[in-house]
gemmi code that builds the backbone of each chain (N, CA, C; Angstrom):
import gemmi

chains = {
    "A": [
        ("UNK", (31.664, -5.284, 49.886), (30.833, -5.852, 50.941), (29.419, -6.061, 50.426)),
        ("UNK", (28.888, -7.239, 50.697), (27.558, -7.508, 50.166), (26.498, -6.863, 51.022)),
        ("UNK", (25.335, -6.685, 50.447), (24.244, -6.060, 51.171), (23.719, -6.973, 52.264)),
        ("UNK", (23.921, -8.308, 52.101), (23.447, -9.223, 53.124), (24.238, -9.038, 54.418)),
        ("UNK", (25.487, -8.575, 54.284), (26.282, -8.286, 55.469), (25.725, -7.061, 56.184)),
        ("UNK", (25.318, -6.086, 55.382), (24.784, -4.863, 55.954), (23.427, -5.089, 56.608)),
        ("UNK", (22.644, -6.026, 56.083), (21.302, -6.256, 56.612), (21.130, -7.748, 56.865)),
        ("UNK", (21.567, -8.215, 58.022), (21.519, -9.652, 58.313), (20.106, -10.201, 58.194)),
        ("UNK", (20.022, -11.373, 57.617), (18.724, -12.041, 57.532), (17.897, -11.644, 56.342)),
        ("UNK", (18.378, -10.698, 55.565), (17.625, -10.255, 54.393), (18.364, -10.702, 53.147)),
        ("UNK", (17.653, -11.327, 52.264), (18.298, -11.851, 51.059), (18.778, -10.710, 50.162)),
        ("UNK", (19.870, -10.978, 49.456), (20.424, -9.959, 48.560), (19.403, -9.480, 47.540)),
        ("UNK", (18.667, -10.441, 46.992), (17.758, -10.058, 45.921), (16.623, -9.168, 46.412)),
        ("UNK", (16.411, -9.166, 47.753), (15.381, -8.299, 48.313), (15.943, -6.926, 48.682)),
        ("UNK", (17.173, -6.914, 49.129), (17.704, -5.665, 49.656), (17.945, -4.619, 48.575)),
        ("UNK", (18.262, -5.058, 47.382), (18.615, -4.069, 46.364), (17.414, -3.567, 45.581)),
        ("UNK", (16.233, -3.988, 45.955), (15.118, -3.565, 45.119), (13.830, -3.323, 45.924)),
        ("UNK", (13.850, -2.456, 46.897), (12.603, -2.183, 47.633), (11.529, -1.611, 46.719)),
        ("UNK", (11.969, -0.784, 45.783), (10.992, -0.200, 44.855), (10.380, -1.288, 43.977)),
        ("UNK", (11.258, -2.207, 43.556), (10.783, -3.311, 42.713), (9.765, -4.158, 43.468)),
        ("UNK", (10.069, -4.429, 44.733), (9.148, -5.242, 45.528), (7.815, -4.529, 45.711)),
        ("UNK", (7.872, -3.211, 45.911), (6.641, -2.439, 46.077), (5.820, -2.481, 44.794)),
        ("UNK", (6.506, -2.335, 43.664), (5.801, -2.362, 42.389), (5.173, -3.729, 42.158)),
        ("UNK", (5.912, -4.771, 42.524), (5.402, -6.123, 42.328), (4.169, -6.356, 43.201)),
        ("UNK", (4.245, -5.831, 44.435), (3.126, -5.974, 45.361), (1.871, -5.311, 44.794)),
        ("UNK", (2.062, -4.164, 44.161), (0.916, -3.409, 43.653), (0.508, -3.798, 42.244)),
        ("UNK", (1.263, -4.677, 41.618), (1.054, -4.926, 40.198), (-0.370, -5.355, 39.821)),
        ("UNK", (-1.011, -6.234, 40.595), (-2.373, -6.616, 40.200), (-3.298, -5.421, 40.043)),
        ("UNK", (-3.116, -4.413, 40.906), (-3.942, -3.204, 40.807), (-3.623, -2.464, 39.519)),
        ("UNK", (-2.328, -2.304, 39.263), (-1.931, -1.581, 38.059), (-2.377, -2.315, 36.794)),
        ("UNK", (-2.308, -3.644, 36.846), (-2.702, -4.403, 35.664), (-4.175, -4.172, 35.339)),
        ("UNK", (-4.990, -4.057, 36.372), (-6.416, -3.806, 36.131), (-6.643, -2.396, 35.606)),
        ("UNK", (-5.819, -1.454, 36.103), (-6.016, -0.055, 35.723), (-5.497, 0.235, 34.318)),
        ("UNK", (-4.604, -0.625, 33.880), (-3.848, -0.313, 32.679), (-4.681, -0.359, 31.398)),
        ("UNK", (-4.418, 0.551, 30.513), (-4.961, 0.520, 29.163), (-6.497, 0.455, 29.119)),
        ("UNK", (-7.125, 1.275, 29.919), (-8.588, 1.258, 29.909), (-9.150, 2.329, 28.979)),
        ("UNK", (-8.331, 3.249, 28.539), (-8.823, 4.373, 27.764), (-8.925, 4.085, 26.275)),
        ("UNK", (-9.158, 5.156, 25.537), (-9.366, 5.034, 24.084), (-8.134, 4.463, 23.383)),
        ("UNK", (-6.981, 4.960, 23.785), (-5.759, 4.507, 23.134), (-5.467, 3.036, 23.465)),
        ("UNK", (-5.767, 2.660, 24.687), (-5.608, 1.256, 25.072), (-6.510, 0.358, 24.242)),
        ("UNK", (-7.714, 0.837, 23.981), (-8.644, 0.070, 23.165), (-8.130, -0.045, 21.731)),
        ("UNK", (-7.543, 1.046, 21.235), (-6.991, 1.005, 19.871), (-5.840, 0.009, 19.778)),
        ("UNK", (-5.036, -0.033, 20.819), (-3.932, -0.990, 20.840), (-4.459, -2.417, 20.791)),
        ("UNK", (-5.470, -2.691, 21.578), (-6.041, -4.043, 21.583), (-6.708, -4.366, 20.244)),
        ("UNK", (-7.403, -3.363, 19.683), (-8.059, -3.583, 18.385), (-7.024, -3.898, 17.300)),
        ("UNK", (-5.952, -3.112, 17.318), (-4.884, -3.325, 16.336), (-4.309, -4.734, 16.478)),
        ("UNK", (-4.020, -5.102, 17.705), (-3.378, -6.394, 17.945), (-4.334, -7.547, 17.635)),
        ("UNK", (-5.593, -7.390, 18.051), (-6.584, -8.443, 17.770), (-6.751, -8.637, 16.270)),
        ("UNK", (-6.667, -7.528, 15.544), (-6.815, -7.606, 14.095), (-5.700, -8.447, 13.474)),
        ("UNK", (-4.487, -8.246, 13.956), (-3.365, -9.033, 13.441), (-3.497, -10.496, 13.895)),
        ("UNK", (-3.950, -10.677, 15.127), (-4.136, -12.039, 15.643), (-5.130, -12.835, 14.796)),
        ("UNK", (-6.116, -12.128, 14.271), (-7.183, -12.806, 13.530), (-6.785, -13.167, 12.099)),
        ("UNK", (-5.648, -12.692, 11.658), (-5.255, -12.980, 10.276), (-4.952, -14.466, 10.103)),
        ("UNK", (-5.274, -15.014, 8.933), (-4.979, -16.436, 8.709), (-3.471, -16.706, 8.712)),
        ("UNK", (-3.126, -17.862, 9.229), (-1.710, -18.250, 9.273), (-1.302, -18.733, 7.880)),
        ("UNK", (-0.190, -18.244, 7.355), (0.249, -18.656, 6.019), (0.451, -20.172, 5.927)),
        ("UNK", (0.167, -20.713, 4.754), (0.273, -22.161, 4.542), (1.662, -22.703, 4.839)),
        ("UNK", (2.687, -21.915, 4.473), (4.050, -22.434, 4.654), (4.357, -22.693, 6.133)),
        ("UNK", (3.759, -21.892, 7.018), (3.990, -22.100, 8.444), (3.214, -23.320, 8.942)),
        ("UNK", (2.007, -23.477, 8.421), (1.212, -24.649, 8.807), (1.865, -25.934, 8.307)),
        ("UNK", (2.423, -25.872, 7.087), (3.098, -27.058, 6.541), (4.322, -27.415, 7.384)),
        ("UNK", (5.017, -26.404, 7.834), (6.201, -26.631, 8.656), (5.825, -27.346, 9.960)),
        ("UNK", (4.754, -26.892, 10.562), (4.313, -27.528, 11.812), (3.843, -28.949, 11.554)),
        ("UNK", (3.225, -29.152, 10.396), (2.794, -30.514, 10.050), (3.995, -31.440, 9.910)),
        ("UNK", (5.080, -30.906, 9.355), (6.324, -31.689, 9.272), (6.834, -32.032, 10.664)),
        ("UNK", (6.758, -31.067, 11.564), (7.176, -31.323, 12.952), (6.316, -32.436, 13.561)),
        ("UNK", (5.028, -32.333, 13.310), (4.098, -33.299, 13.890), (4.429, -34.718, 13.412)),
        ("UNK", (4.725, -34.824, 12.121), (5.054, -36.144, 11.567), (6.339, -36.689, 12.178)),
        ("UNK", (7.302, -35.787, 12.384), (8.559, -36.221, 13.008), (8.343, -36.648, 14.443)),
        ("UNK", (7.427, -35.963, 15.130), (7.121, -36.338, 16.514), (6.527, -37.737, 16.597)),
        ("UNK", (5.766, -38.093, 15.554), (5.073, -39.384, 15.569), (5.961, -40.524, 15.103)),
        ("UNK", (7.088, -40.180, 14.488), (7.976, -41.241, 13.987), (8.665, -41.971, 15.135)),
    ],
    "B": [
        ("UNK", (0.261, -41.324, 40.042), (-0.100, -41.282, 38.628), (-0.965, -40.048, 38.356)),
        ("UNK", (-0.640, -39.304, 37.305), (-1.406, -38.094, 37.009), (-2.183, -38.272, 35.716)),
        ("UNK", (-3.177, -37.396, 35.552), (-3.973, -37.436, 34.331), (-3.532, -36.372, 33.324)),
        ("UNK", (-2.374, -35.774, 33.576), (-1.906, -34.717, 32.686), (-1.669, -35.275, 31.285)),
        ("UNK", (-2.143, -34.504, 30.285), (-1.907, -34.941, 28.919), (-0.457, -34.651, 28.558)),
        ("UNK", (0.138, -35.484, 27.717), (1.536, -35.275, 27.354), (1.709, -33.977, 26.565)),
        ("UNK", (2.847, -33.358, 26.758), (3.137, -32.111, 26.065), (3.448, -32.413, 24.609)),
        ("UNK", (2.639, -31.904, 23.716), (2.857, -32.099, 22.285), (3.417, -30.809, 21.701)),
        ("UNK", (4.660, -30.856, 21.307), (5.350, -29.652, 20.860), (4.634, -29.003, 19.668)),
        ("UNK", (4.289, -29.819, 18.686), (3.656, -29.274, 17.482), (2.307, -28.631, 17.809)),
        ("UNK", (1.530, -29.288, 18.670), (0.230, -28.722, 19.049), (0.390, -27.381, 19.749)),
        ("UNK", (1.385, -27.308, 20.607), (1.615, -26.056, 21.334), (2.059, -24.942, 20.385)),
        ("UNK", (2.798, -25.305, 19.352), (3.213, -24.309, 18.355), (2.001, -23.754, 17.619)),
        ("UNK", (1.057, -24.629, 17.306), (-0.157, -24.185, 16.612), (-0.933, -23.194, 17.478)),
        ("UNK", (-1.028, -23.497, 18.748), (-1.750, -22.612, 19.669), (-1.068, -21.245, 19.754)),
        ("UNK", (0.244, -21.258, 19.788), (0.999, -20.013, 19.969), (1.150, -19.213, 18.676)),
        ("UNK", (0.870, -19.847, 17.551), (1.162, -19.225, 16.252), (0.560, -17.819, 16.059)),
        ("UNK", (-0.738, -17.598, 16.324), (-1.291, -16.248, 16.100), (-0.553, -15.170, 16.892)),
        ("UNK", (-0.275, -15.447, 18.144), (0.431, -14.456, 18.966), (1.850, -14.239, 18.467)),
        ("UNK", (2.462, -15.322, 18.027), (3.828, -15.235, 17.513), (3.872, -14.334, 16.270)),
        ("UNK", (2.893, -14.528, 15.403), (2.829, -13.707, 14.186), (2.542, -12.254, 14.525)),
        ("UNK", (1.610, -12.044, 15.442), (1.248, -10.674, 15.799), (2.440, -9.943, 16.413)),
        ("UNK", (3.191, -10.631, 17.245), (4.378, -10.012, 17.848), (5.411, -9.709, 16.770)),
        ("UNK", (5.553, -10.630, 15.824), (6.512, -10.424, 14.734), (6.114, -9.238, 13.858)),
        ("UNK", (4.818, -9.115, 13.595), (4.338, -7.967, 12.809), (4.593, -6.672, 13.564)),
        ("UNK", (4.323, -6.710, 14.862), (4.520, -5.506, 15.667), (5.990, -5.096, 15.691)),
        ("UNK", (6.875, -6.071, 15.704), (8.301, -5.754, 15.723), (8.778, -5.248, 14.369)),
        ("UNK", (8.414, -5.969, 13.324), (8.994, -5.694, 12.006), (8.189, -4.705, 11.170)),
        ("UNK", (6.880, -4.629, 11.393), (6.035, -3.734, 10.601), (5.850, -4.208, 9.174)),
        ("UNK", (6.162, -5.456, 8.933), (6.124, -5.973, 7.577), (5.667, -7.425, 7.620)),
        ("UNK", (4.582, -7.731, 6.920), (3.993, -9.065, 7.008), (4.928, -10.153, 6.493)),
        ("UNK", (5.615, -9.874, 5.393), (6.513, -10.880, 4.823), (7.679, -11.162, 5.768)),
        ("UNK", (8.267, -10.090, 6.273), (9.358, -10.249, 7.232), (8.871, -10.973, 8.472)),
        ("UNK", (7.665, -10.632, 8.890), (7.099, -11.268, 10.090), (6.955, -12.769, 9.883)),
        ("UNK", (6.482, -13.166, 8.732), (6.326, -14.601, 8.462), (7.679, -15.315, 8.405)),
        ("UNK", (8.671, -14.648, 7.802), (10.029, -15.215, 7.791), (10.551, -15.368, 9.220)),
        ("UNK", (10.272, -14.354, 9.999), (10.727, -14.347, 11.389), (10.076, -15.480, 12.188)),
        ("UNK", (8.787, -15.669, 11.968), (8.081, -16.754, 12.661), (8.617, -18.109, 12.207)),
        ("UNK", (8.843, -18.244, 10.917), (9.349, -19.519, 10.402), (10.697, -19.858, 11.040)),
        ("UNK", (11.553, -18.861, 11.099), (12.862, -19.099, 11.698), (12.736, -19.433, 13.185)),
        ("UNK", (11.787, -18.766, 13.838), (11.549, -19.037, 15.261), (11.080, -20.476, 15.464)),
        ("UNK", (10.184, -20.928, 14.602), (9.679, -22.301, 14.705), (10.815, -23.312, 14.524)),
        ("UNK", (11.656, -23.044, 13.546), (12.773, -23.970, 13.289), (13.740, -24.014, 14.469)),
        ("UNK", (14.024, -22.836, 15.025), (14.925, -22.784, 16.177), (14.301, -23.472, 17.383)),
        ("UNK", (13.011, -23.210, 17.594), (12.326, -23.828, 18.738), (12.337, -25.345, 18.605)),
        ("UNK", (12.080, -25.807, 17.397), (12.043, -27.251, 17.157), (13.408, -27.888, 17.422)),
        ("UNK", (14.446, -27.246, 16.898), (15.777, -27.837, 17.035), (16.335, -27.701, 18.453)),
        ("UNK", (15.755, -26.793, 19.232), (16.240, -26.611, 20.607), (15.158, -26.927, 21.627)),
        ("UNK", (14.232, -27.781, 21.256), (13.103, -28.043, 22.162), (13.543, -28.695, 23.459)),
        ("UNK", (14.706, -29.311, 23.457), (15.212, -29.900, 24.703), (15.544, -28.832, 25.742)),
        ("UNK", (15.672, -27.566, 25.283), (15.992, -26.485, 26.214), (14.748, -25.919, 26.892)),
        ("UNK", (13.575, -26.258, 26.359), (12.348, -25.761, 26.989), (12.063, -26.578, 28.246)),
        ("UNK", (11.753, -25.868, 29.314), (11.459, -26.529, 30.586), (9.952, -26.690, 30.722)),
        ("UNK", (9.456, -27.932, 30.667), (8.011, -28.160, 30.824), (7.508, -27.537, 32.122)),
        ("UNK", (6.329, -26.957, 32.022), (5.761, -26.298, 33.189), (5.994, -24.804, 33.197)),
        ("UNK", (6.941, -24.354, 32.355), (7.145, -22.912, 32.229), (6.328, -22.404, 31.046)),
        ("UNK", (6.346, -21.109, 30.851), (5.498, -20.469, 29.839), (6.058, -20.702, 28.428)),
        ("UNK", (5.398, -21.578, 27.689), (5.895, -21.950, 26.361), (5.856, -20.763, 25.398)),
        ("UNK", (4.771, -20.010, 25.428), (4.651, -18.874, 24.508), (5.710, -17.817, 24.803)),
        ("UNK", (5.963, -17.574, 26.075), (6.997, -16.603, 26.442), (8.370, -17.070, 25.959)),
        ("UNK", (8.586, -18.375, 26.012), (9.857, -18.938, 25.511), (9.988, -18.682, 24.012)),
        ("UNK", (8.891, -18.903, 23.286), (8.905, -18.645, 21.842), (9.109, -17.162, 21.547)),
        ("UNK", (8.461, -16.315, 22.333), (8.623, -14.870, 22.142), (10.080, -14.458, 22.312)),
        ("UNK", (10.735, -15.073, 23.280), (12.143, -14.741, 23.523), (12.990, -15.133, 22.317)),
        ("UNK", (12.722, -16.308, 21.765), (13.465, -16.752, 20.574), (13.205, -15.806, 19.414)),
        ("UNK", (11.936, -15.471, 19.217), (11.575, -14.593, 18.100), (12.243, -13.227, 18.241)),
        ("UNK", (12.180, -12.694, 19.440), (12.768, -11.371, 19.681), (14.278, -11.394, 19.435)),
        ("UNK", (14.943, -12.410, 19.963), (16.388, -12.498, 19.774), (16.744, -12.655, 18.294)),
        ("UNK", (15.939, -13.420, 17.587), (16.168, -13.600, 16.153), (15.995, -12.279, 15.418)),
        ("UNK", (14.969, -11.557, 15.803), (14.725, -10.257, 15.161), (15.907, -9.321, 15.369)),
        ("UNK", (16.354, -9.218, 16.610), (17.440, -8.277, 16.901), (18.756, -8.706, 16.267)),
        ("UNK", (18.984, -10.001, 16.171), (20.276, -10.448, 15.655), (20.320, -10.520, 14.136)),
        ("UNK", (19.162, -10.725, 13.509), (19.201, -10.967, 12.064), (18.332, -10.049, 11.214)),
        ("UNK", (17.266, -9.551, 11.767), (16.305, -8.847, 10.919), (16.314, -7.339, 11.066)),
        ("UNK", (16.796, -6.866, 12.158), (16.743, -5.431, 12.360), (17.960, -4.784, 11.727)),
        ("UNK", (17.777, -4.258, 10.560), (18.914, -3.754, 9.793), (19.194, -2.283, 10.064)),
        ("UNK", (18.244, -1.574, 10.599), (18.487, -0.171, 10.922), (17.736, 0.162, 12.197)),
        ("UNK", (18.122, 1.252, 12.827), (17.470, 1.633, 14.073), (16.055, 2.139, 13.830)),
        ("UNK", (15.787, 2.547, 12.620), (14.468, 3.091, 12.334), (13.744, 2.138, 11.395)),
        ("UNK", (12.711, 1.488, 11.898), (11.939, 0.581, 11.070), (11.000, 1.394, 10.172)),
        ("UNK", (10.774, 0.864, 8.997), (9.859, 1.510, 8.077), (8.584, 0.684, 8.012)),
        ("UNK", (7.492, 1.302, 8.367), (6.229, 0.599, 8.356), (5.766, 0.363, 6.935)),
        ("UNK", (5.524, -0.886, 6.624), (5.007, -1.233, 5.313), (3.488, -1.076, 5.363)),
        ("UNK", (3.014, 0.128, 5.091), (1.585, 0.413, 5.243), (0.751, -0.382, 4.250)),
        ("UNK", (1.338, -0.683, 3.094), (0.609, -1.478, 2.123), (0.310, -2.863, 2.651)),
        ("UNK", (1.328, -3.470, 3.262), (1.151, -4.808, 3.822), (0.186, -4.775, 4.999)),
        ("UNK", (0.324, -3.731, 5.810), (-0.589, -3.619, 6.948), (-2.023, -3.482, 6.441)),
        ("UNK", (-2.189, -2.686, 5.392), (-3.525, -2.504, 4.837), (-4.076, -3.813, 4.294)),
        ("UNK", (-3.197, -4.601, 3.655), (-3.640, -5.895, 3.122), (-4.109, -6.816, 4.237)),
        ("UNK", (-3.477, -6.650, 5.374), (-3.774, -7.559, 6.472), (-5.041, -7.168, 7.222)),
        ("UNK", (-5.549, -5.968, 6.948), (-6.736, -5.535, 7.666), (-7.963, -6.277, 7.161)),
        ("UNK", (-8.843, -6.625, 8.095), (-10.071, -7.321, 7.739), (-11.126, -6.345, 7.223)),
        ("UNK", (-11.133, -5.143, 7.782), (-12.202, -4.210, 7.444), (-11.952, -3.574, 6.090)),
        ("UNK", (-13.012, -3.090, 5.498), (-12.889, -2.421, 4.223), (-12.155, -1.104, 4.390)),
        ("UNK", (-11.318, -0.734, 3.396), (-10.617, 0.539, 3.483), (-11.573, 1.728, 3.540)),
        ("UNK", (-12.826, 1.516, 3.150), (-13.785, 2.614, 3.159), (-14.376, 2.876, 4.545)),
        ("UNK", (-14.176, 1.962, 5.437), (-14.743, 2.155, 6.759), (-13.900, 3.153, 7.559)),
        ("UNK", (-14.557, 4.029, 8.314), (-13.819, 5.014, 9.102), (-12.806, 4.379, 10.042)),
        ("UNK", (-13.144, 3.198, 10.582), (-12.241, 2.567, 11.540), (-10.920, 2.173, 10.886)),
        ("UNK", (-10.966, 1.974, 9.586), (-9.748, 1.635, 8.856), (-8.750, 2.791, 8.949)),
        ("UNK", (-9.252, 4.002, 8.783), (-8.384, 5.172, 8.860), (-7.785, 5.281, 10.259)),
        ("UNK", (-8.633, 5.087, 11.266), (-8.152, 5.159, 12.635), (-7.067, 4.115, 12.881)),
        ("UNK", (-7.318, 2.913, 12.378), (-6.380, 1.823, 12.623), (-5.059, 2.074, 11.907)),
        ("UNK", (-5.141, 2.578, 10.673), (-3.913, 2.872, 9.944), (-3.111, 3.964, 10.649)),
        ("UNK", (-3.833, 4.961, 11.149), (-3.167, 6.042, 11.867), (-2.501, 5.499, 13.134)),
        ("UNK", (-3.226, 4.649, 13.812), (-2.666, 4.077, 15.031), (-1.448, 3.205, 14.713)),
        ("UNK", (-1.572, 2.367, 13.667), (-0.460, 1.482, 13.295), (0.777, 2.296, 12.935)),
        ("UNK", (0.562, 3.404, 12.211), (1.700, 4.257, 11.832), (2.357, 4.851, 13.074)),
        ("UNK", (1.527, 5.308, 14.008), (2.072, 5.885, 15.245), (2.808, 4.830, 16.064)),
        ("UNK", (2.246, 3.642, 16.104), (2.869, 2.549, 16.864), (4.236, 2.206, 16.287)),
        ("UNK", (4.299, 2.133, 14.961), (5.551, 1.730, 14.325), (6.553, 2.868, 14.230)),
        ("UNK", (6.119, 4.063, 14.589), (7.074, 5.172, 14.676), (7.790, 5.175, 16.018)),
        ("UNK", (7.305, 4.366, 16.948), (7.959, 4.271, 18.253), (9.296, 3.538, 18.112)),
        ("UNK", (10.255, 3.863, 18.974), (11.474, 3.045, 19.014), (11.084, 1.601, 19.297)),
        ("UNK", (11.800, 0.667, 18.699), (11.388, -0.739, 18.785), (11.367, -1.254, 20.218)),
        ("UNK", (12.270, -0.758, 21.065), (12.261, -1.249, 22.449), (10.994, -0.810, 23.184)),
        ("UNK", (10.523, 0.386, 22.878), (9.278, 0.852, 23.490), (8.079, 0.103, 22.901)),
        ("UNK", (8.152, -0.126, 21.604), (7.029, -0.797, 20.931), (6.860, -2.224, 21.461)),
        ("UNK", (7.961, -2.936, 21.585), (7.840, -4.322, 22.045), (7.345, -4.361, 23.488)),
        ("UNK", (7.793, -3.419, 24.312), (7.331, -3.388, 25.708), (5.827, -3.116, 25.758)),
        ("UNK", (5.386, -2.187, 24.940), (3.952, -1.853, 24.912), (3.117, -3.040, 24.444)),
        ("UNK", (3.600, -3.723, 23.426), (2.858, -4.878, 22.904), (2.817, -6.012, 23.928)),
        ("UNK", (3.948, -6.300, 24.526), (3.999, -7.413, 25.484), (3.078, -7.160, 26.676)),
        ("UNK", (3.111, -5.935, 27.184), (2.335, -5.630, 28.393), (0.898, -5.230, 28.054)),
        ("UNK", (0.767, -4.317, 27.090), (-0.560, -3.766, 26.808), (-1.437, -4.639, 25.937)),
        ("UNK", (-0.825, -5.374, 25.013), (-1.624, -6.190, 24.098), (-1.608, -7.667, 24.478)),
        ("UNK", (-0.430, -8.195, 24.782), (-0.343, -9.614, 25.138), (-0.739, -9.868, 26.582)),
        ("UNK", (-0.658, -8.828, 27.407), (-1.090, -8.972, 28.792), (-0.071, -9.613, 29.715)),
        ("UNK", (1.192, -9.604, 29.299), (2.219, -10.123, 30.192), (2.417, -9.162, 31.356)),
        ("UNK", (2.809, -9.730, 32.493), (3.156, -8.877, 33.627), (4.479, -8.193, 33.306)),
        ("UNK", (4.787, -7.163, 34.073), (6.066, -6.486, 33.856), (7.223, -7.469, 34.045)),
        ("UNK", (7.073, -8.342, 35.004), (8.145, -9.303, 35.281), (8.333, -10.258, 34.098)),
        ("UNK", (7.217, -10.734, 33.547), (7.317, -11.638, 32.397), (7.918, -10.917, 31.205)),
        ("UNK", (7.469, -9.679, 30.986), (8.009, -8.900, 29.864), (9.501, -8.651, 30.062)),
        ("UNK", (9.895, -8.436, 31.299), (11.316, -8.218, 31.591), (12.121, -9.475, 31.280)),
        ("UNK", (11.556, -10.630, 31.600), (12.250, -11.886, 31.292), (12.379, -12.092, 29.795)),
        ("UNK", (11.315, -11.778, 29.064), (11.351, -11.967, 27.613), (12.373, -11.035, 26.965)),
        ("UNK", (12.400, -9.792, 27.433), (13.272, -8.803, 26.799), (14.660, -8.757, 27.417)),
        ("UNK", (14.842, -9.487, 28.505), (16.165, -9.534, 29.124), (16.587, -8.238, 29.780)),
        ("UNK", (15.634, -7.492, 30.301), (16.006, -6.258, 30.990), (15.274, -6.172, 32.338)),
        ("UNK", (15.555, -5.126, 33.080), (14.981, -4.975, 34.415), (13.499, -4.599, 34.343)),
        ("UNK", (12.778, -4.931, 35.400), (11.354, -4.598, 35.444), (11.149, -3.090, 35.309)),
        ("UNK", (11.983, -2.324, 36.010), (11.866, -0.872, 35.929), (12.066, -0.354, 34.516)),
        ("UNK", (12.937, -1.019, 33.777), (13.180, -0.609, 32.386), (11.938, -0.858, 31.541)),
        ("UNK", (11.285, -1.986, 31.775), (10.053, -2.284, 31.029), (8.992, -1.240, 31.351)),
        ("UNK", (8.843, -0.930, 32.621), (7.852, 0.079, 33.023), (8.149, 1.421, 32.368)),
        ("UNK", (9.408, 1.766, 32.377), (9.813, 3.031, 31.770), (9.485, 3.052, 30.281)),
        ("UNK", (9.807, 1.958, 29.604), (9.557, 1.896, 28.156), (8.062, 1.941, 27.838)),
        ("UNK", (7.280, 1.231, 28.644), (5.828, 1.243, 28.419), (5.288, 2.651, 28.594)),
        ("UNK", (5.734, 3.309, 29.635), (5.213, 4.643, 29.891), (5.643, 5.641, 28.826)),
        ("UNK", (6.888, 5.537, 28.409), (7.363, 6.442, 27.352), (6.591, 6.188, 26.052)),
        ("UNK", (6.308, 4.925, 25.800), (5.545, 4.587, 24.593), (4.149, 5.188, 24.663)),
        ("UNK", (3.538, 5.113, 25.824), (2.204, 5.690, 25.997), (2.199, 7.188, 25.726)),
        ("UNK", (3.170, 7.852, 26.341), (3.237, 9.308, 26.195), (3.432, 9.679, 24.730)),
        ("UNK", (4.340, 8.964, 24.086), (4.662, 9.281, 22.691), (3.472, 9.000, 21.765)),
        ("UNK", (2.808, 7.879, 22.017), (1.624, 7.556, 21.203), (0.546, 8.616, 21.368)),
        ("UNK", (0.314, 8.997, 22.623), (-0.725, 9.989, 22.894), (-0.409, 11.302, 22.202)),
        ("UNK", (0.862, 11.677, 22.234), (1.257, 12.933, 21.579), (1.100, 12.827, 20.069)),
        ("UNK", (1.554, 11.709, 19.522), (1.481, 11.529, 18.071), (0.037, 11.562, 17.586)),
        ("UNK", (-0.827, 10.924, 18.352), (-2.234, 10.852, 17.957), (-3.029, 12.035, 18.490)),
        ("UNK", (-2.307, 12.970, 19.122), (-2.915, 14.205, 19.637), (-4.111, 13.921, 20.530)),
        ("UNK", (-3.902, 12.979, 21.439), (-4.959, 12.673, 22.381), (-4.840, 13.621, 23.561)),
        ("UNK", (-5.948, 13.746, 24.273), (-6.036, 14.766, 25.313), (-5.000, 14.574, 26.411)),
        ("UNK", (-4.785, 13.331, 26.814), (-3.822, 13.101, 27.878), (-3.359, 11.662, 27.838)),
        ("UNK", (-2.285, 11.429, 28.563), (-1.754, 10.078, 28.641), (-2.758, 9.160, 29.320)),
        ("UNK", (-3.665, 9.737, 30.081), (-4.653, 8.913, 30.780), (-5.573, 8.182, 29.810)),
        ("UNK", (-5.532, 8.557, 28.552), (-6.294, 7.802, 27.561), (-5.848, 6.339, 27.551)),
        ("UNK", (-4.596, 6.133, 27.944), (-4.074, 4.771, 27.994), (-4.289, 4.140, 29.354)),
        ("UNK", (-4.771, 4.915, 30.285), (-4.999, 4.373, 31.612), (-3.899, 4.767, 32.568)),
        ("UNK", (-4.270, 4.836, 33.827), (-3.305, 5.261, 34.834), (-2.355, 4.132, 35.191)),
        ("UNK", (-1.111, 4.466, 35.340), (-0.144, 3.511, 35.848), (0.906, 4.312, 36.588)),
        ("UNK", (0.594, 4.602, 37.825), (1.444, 5.518, 38.576), (2.789, 4.915, 38.904)),
        ("UNK", (2.856, 3.602, 38.991), (4.151, 2.986, 39.305), (5.128, 3.248, 38.177)),
        ("UNK", (4.666, 3.091, 36.950), (5.547, 3.318, 35.806), (5.963, 4.777, 35.745)),
        ("UNK", (5.036, 5.670, 36.026), (5.381, 7.091, 35.984), (6.423, 7.434, 37.035)),
        ("UNK", (6.281, 6.796, 38.205), (7.238, 7.058, 39.268), (8.635, 6.649, 38.833)),
        ("UNK", (8.717, 5.500, 38.155), (10.014, 5.019, 37.684), (10.582, 5.975, 36.654)),
        ("UNK", (9.737, 6.400, 35.723), (10.187, 7.324, 34.690), (10.660, 8.615, 35.310)),
        ("UNK", (9.914, 9.074, 36.296), (10.282, 10.315, 36.961), (11.645, 10.222, 37.613)),
        ("UNK", (11.916, 9.091, 38.233), (13.205, 8.928, 38.896), (14.331, 8.794, 37.894)),
        ("UNK", (14.058, 8.099, 36.795), (15.089, 7.933, 35.774), (15.410, 9.248, 35.110)),
        ("UNK", (14.393, 10.115, 35.040), (14.584, 11.382, 34.345), (15.330, 12.415, 35.156)),
        ("UNK", (15.502, 12.151, 36.447), (16.165, 13.138, 37.304), (17.669, 13.108, 37.153)),
    ],
}
model = gemmi.Model(1)
for chain_id, residues in chains.items():
    chain = gemmi.Chain(chain_id)
    for i, (resn, *xyz) in enumerate(residues, 1):
        res = gemmi.Residue()
        res.name, res.seqid = resn, gemmi.SeqId(i, " ")
        for name, pos in zip(("N", "CA", "C"), xyz):
            atom = gemmi.Atom()
            atom.name, atom.element = name, gemmi.Element(name[0])
            atom.pos, atom.b_iso = gemmi.Position(*pos), 0.0
            res.add_atom(atom)
        chain.add_residue(res)
    model.add_chain(chain)
structure = gemmi.Structure()
structure.add_model(model)
structure.setup_entities()
């Protein structure tokens, strides 16, 4: 028996996840609170450092090949 | 009639490239493997570009391809070995700077995490994806992503001997999920 039968008018995807819906409702708050401490800063520093690395030539050449094919 | 500029696949790949590489490094812990992984992702994305739905998140689509490629082809053992030499080469700062030591220590702790926890932490904590977006990329439930992020936080804090998990910031929703899963 589906949950929609048990709770008329409520979609299945809503009935099986009240906790999920609550978390989703609160998510903007959690997103702001998240990773504000020292370790969060280290994570961002680590990731930013990798982001800043130059892209290898072979990858740039590959994209250039794609670009040329797009223009053909 | 709209003024929207046409979607240029190659241009979008260039924009996404740094994040794609960073995610690949975070997954593999090895710069060479990461570059191979990105290259394969680009080729797959190019050959399957008809499957991308305009208007949806292009970078998230690429991340999904990269992640699937990593799990299907590159992950040869459950325990990844951090290539500290490659990580050191990739650092911008001088090895003599104190921050270099901190960063190396952090990178080692990060790569000691199980890969599922590491990818969840990177997607949410570093890339800034919502739990829902991270769940879509990793193909698992939102609660699972929250659980993995929280476990990663706890483990990192312990490894780095930080005072408390709050060093990573409060996230009571994730803790609640972990608490329920642990019962």
